C-alpha atoms as one frame of an Amber mdcrd trajectory, in Angstrom:
protein
  17.539 -10.263  11.508  15.742  -9.897  14.832  17.402  -6.531  15.411  16.434
  -5.444  11.888  12.832  -6.498  12.483  12.822  -4.604  15.755  14.156  -1.504
  13.978  11.460  -1.596  11.312   8.660  -2.332  13.761   9.904   0.493  15.980
   9.711   2.831  13.007   6.191   1.699  12.220   5.207   2.007  15.866   6.482
   5.581  15.993   4.513   6.364  12.862   1.375   4.789  14.325   1.852   6.490
  17.672   1.125   9.946  16.316  -0.727  12.333  18.646  -4.409  11.633  19.170
  -5.209  14.849  17.322  -3.471  13.658  14.128  -6.766  13.590  12.232  -7.568
  17.153  13.325  -4.091  18.282  12.241  -4.580  16.671   8.858  -7.925  18.336
   8.281  -6.494  21.789   9.038  -2.890  21.503   7.749  -1.591  23.661   4.929
  -1.237  21.072   2.188   0.868  21.307  -0.940   0.484  19.408  -4.194   3.007
  18.053  -6.673   1.343  18.524 -10.031  -1.599  16.252  -9.239  -4.893  17.395
  -7.653  -4.784  16.602  -3.949  -6.339  13.267  -3.101  -7.143  12.461  -6.737
  -8.489   8.915  -6.850  -7.780   6.560  -9.714  -8.758   2.906 -10.216  -6.214
   0.110  -9.853  -3.727  -0.464 -11.389  -1.875   2.790 -10.796   1.010   3.420
 -13.201   3.872   5.470 -11.788   6.294   7.360 -14.077   9.722   5.896 -14.773
  12.667   7.854 -13.451  10.872   9.804 -10.695  12.677   8.071  -7.813  14.216
  10.562  -5.374  17.599  10.560  -3.672  15.737  11.754  -0.568  18.517  11.617
   2.025  21.401  11.832  -0.450  22.373   8.194   0.124  22.751   7.523  -3.608
  21.857   4.413  -5.648  20.082   2.111  -5.759  16.985   4.290  -6.208  14.067
   1.872  -6.192  11.463   3.118  -8.702   7.763   2.089  -8.715   6.237   0.928
 -12.005   2.673  -0.188 -11.156   0.621  -0.842  -8.038  -2.353  -3.173  -8.418
  -4.956  -3.834  -5.728  -7.969  -6.029  -6.503 -10.562  -7.677  -4.298 -12.346
 -11.006  -4.521 -15.623 -10.991  -2.567 -16.064 -14.727  -3.162 -12.718 -15.720
  -1.627 -12.943 -12.723   0.745  -9.406 -11.559   0.137  -7.513  -8.575  -1.232
  -4.715  -9.090  -3.774  -1.864  -6.600  -4.072   1.035  -6.430  -6.499   3.840
  -3.920  -6.916   6.139  -3.938  -9.930   9.244  -1.811 -10.318  11.322  -0.208
 -13.054  14.427  -1.226 -11.095  15.608  -4.508  -9.538  14.534  -5.288  -5.981
  15.292  -8.005  -3.481  13.577  -9.160  -0.298  14.751  -7.320   2.787  15.735
 -10.686   4.238  18.297 -11.047   1.419  20.324  -8.193   2.905  21.227  -6.611
  -0.448  21.567  -2.899  -1.340  18.408  -3.082  -3.476  16.416  -4.838  -0.738
  12.896  -3.436  -0.524  11.616  -1.406   2.407   8.328   0.443   2.411   4.651
   0.605   3.262   1.460  -0.215   1.396  -1.309   1.748   3.126  -5.067   1.101
   3.010  -7.992   3.386   3.749 -10.737   0.800   4.221 -13.641   3.229   4.697
 -12.554   5.798   2.065 -12.566   8.580   4.651  -9.784  11.039   5.416 -11.540
  11.854   8.684 -10.687   8.443  10.157  -7.319   6.711  10.427  -3.972   8.467
  10.070  -2.311  10.523   7.313  -0.189   8.466   4.882   3.396   7.913   6.013
   4.592   9.471   2.752   3.261  12.837   3.934   6.157  12.850   6.406   8.495
  13.019   3.395   6.541  15.628   1.430   8.302  17.196  -0.384   9.726  15.379
  -2.361   6.657  13.109  -2.376   3.044  14.145  -2.883   1.010  14.952   0.199
  -2.200  12.968  -0.060  -5.538  13.325   1.668  -6.649   9.897   2.873  -7.030
   8.181   6.230  -4.877   5.069   6.675  -6.493   2.263   8.687  -4.316  -0.748
   7.788  -0.791  -0.996   6.397   1.574  -3.664   5.112   5.308  -3.507   5.835
   6.878  -4.407   2.498  10.181  -5.479   4.065  10.066  -9.208   4.884  11.557
  -9.149   8.359  10.794 -12.889   8.376  11.696 -14.442   4.974   8.733 -14.166
   2.553   6.377 -12.893   5.276   5.117  -9.293   5.446   3.690  -7.832   8.662
   0.168  -6.352   8.491  -0.732  -3.642  11.014  -4.076  -2.166  12.022  -3.543
   1.380  13.303  -5.849   0.623  16.238  -4.958  -3.000  16.979  -1.274  -3.291
  16.065   0.057  -6.422  14.328  -2.846  -8.505  12.972  -0.996 -11.067  10.848
   1.696 -11.879   8.288   1.117 -12.117   4.544   2.973 -14.772   2.555   4.657
 -12.713  -0.159   5.877 -13.702  -3.597   9.028 -11.838  -4.622  10.308 -11.601
  -8.184  13.378  -9.778  -9.511  11.243  -6.639  -9.981   7.973  -7.380  -8.169
   6.257  -8.372  -4.939   2.694  -9.577  -4.391   0.412 -11.223  -1.838  -3.132
 -11.805  -0.567  -4.738 -10.272   2.547  -7.833 -11.836   4.166 -10.790  -9.502
   4.647 -10.655 -10.450   8.332  -7.414  -8.465   8.629  -9.187  -5.507   7.024
 -11.890  -5.397   9.719 -14.049  -7.664   7.518 -14.397  -4.832   5.047 -15.973
  -5.362   1.621 -12.578  -5.148  -0.130 -13.199  -1.729  -1.613 -10.218   0.239
  -0.295  -8.205   3.309  -1.145  -4.448   2.783  -1.183  -1.079   4.431  -1.546
   2.521   3.371  -1.020   5.963   4.682  -0.151   8.980   2.504  -0.928  12.756
   2.637  -0.797  15.787   0.910   0.645  17.170   0.720   4.178  19.129   3.882
   3.388  16.192   6.095   2.367  12.680   6.323   0.888  12.972   6.709  -2.882
   9.496   6.730  -4.467   5.790   7.112  -3.679   2.489   7.260  -5.510   1.354
  10.734  -6.545  -2.331   9.803  -6.285  -4.675   7.688  -4.190  -5.688   4.461
  -5.921  -8.824   2.472  -5.272  -9.271  -1.283  -5.520 -11.371  -2.981  -8.200
 -12.848  -6.498  -8.456 -10.548  -9.219  -9.766 -11.175 -10.041 -13.450 -12.184
 -13.598 -12.578 -14.757 -12.327 -10.106 -16.215  -9.963 -12.706 -16.583 -12.884
 -15.128 -18.309 -15.052 -12.517 -20.681 -12.252 -11.570 -21.467 -11.669 -15.242
 -22.219 -15.347 -15.826 -24.380 -15.476 -12.720 -26.338 -12.426 -13.886 -26.881
 -13.995 -17.307 -28.064 -17.269 -15.725 -30.549 -15.455 -13.512 -31.811 -13.485
 -16.515 -32.420 -16.663 -18.516 -34.350 -18.283 -15.672 -36.555 -15.239 -15.342
 -37.347 -15.240 -19.076 -38.474 -18.848 -18.761
């Protein structure tokens, strides 16, 4: 497993070690779309079509297929929640199975394409959409250590490991704001996923995080309480 972790981290390092002029390249590159307006932003959760997984390198099944990607933030607990569900079975990378999940969940914490790096999925476009956003922090979705996912800052390198919850067709976890440069939790996001053999699916749009339902309720109750006091 150490060699596997080294392989994945090496891949991420190569991706993060793009030339210093990567942002300039991205701002001037000839970009192509895939049926969606470039950089279209939609609120979480993002629903991805069934059956759009690609046999990118011709490695064949399994073709891991994204269903939904949910990213919500809780300003009270100061953490970001993420969840990915799939149309197809997955397994943790540490399980060493053909359907074991590999991929990246990428965050643009300042909602600016002029900072950070282009999404990794742009390297595989086509067949995936080429998106305009600047990635500042990313999560390696393969648990190189069982149930732990590495979190990288493109400037700082490895900043921590998220404890992940894997289901037969899902993975989720919480990220402290401290690992997101103490951001407010409002982030843009995208993802590219697959197996060890090849990337198979990616979001066609850029999603943006929304407050957790529980937080919205608490804020609503607090607003009502303040309103009542003022009327008194």
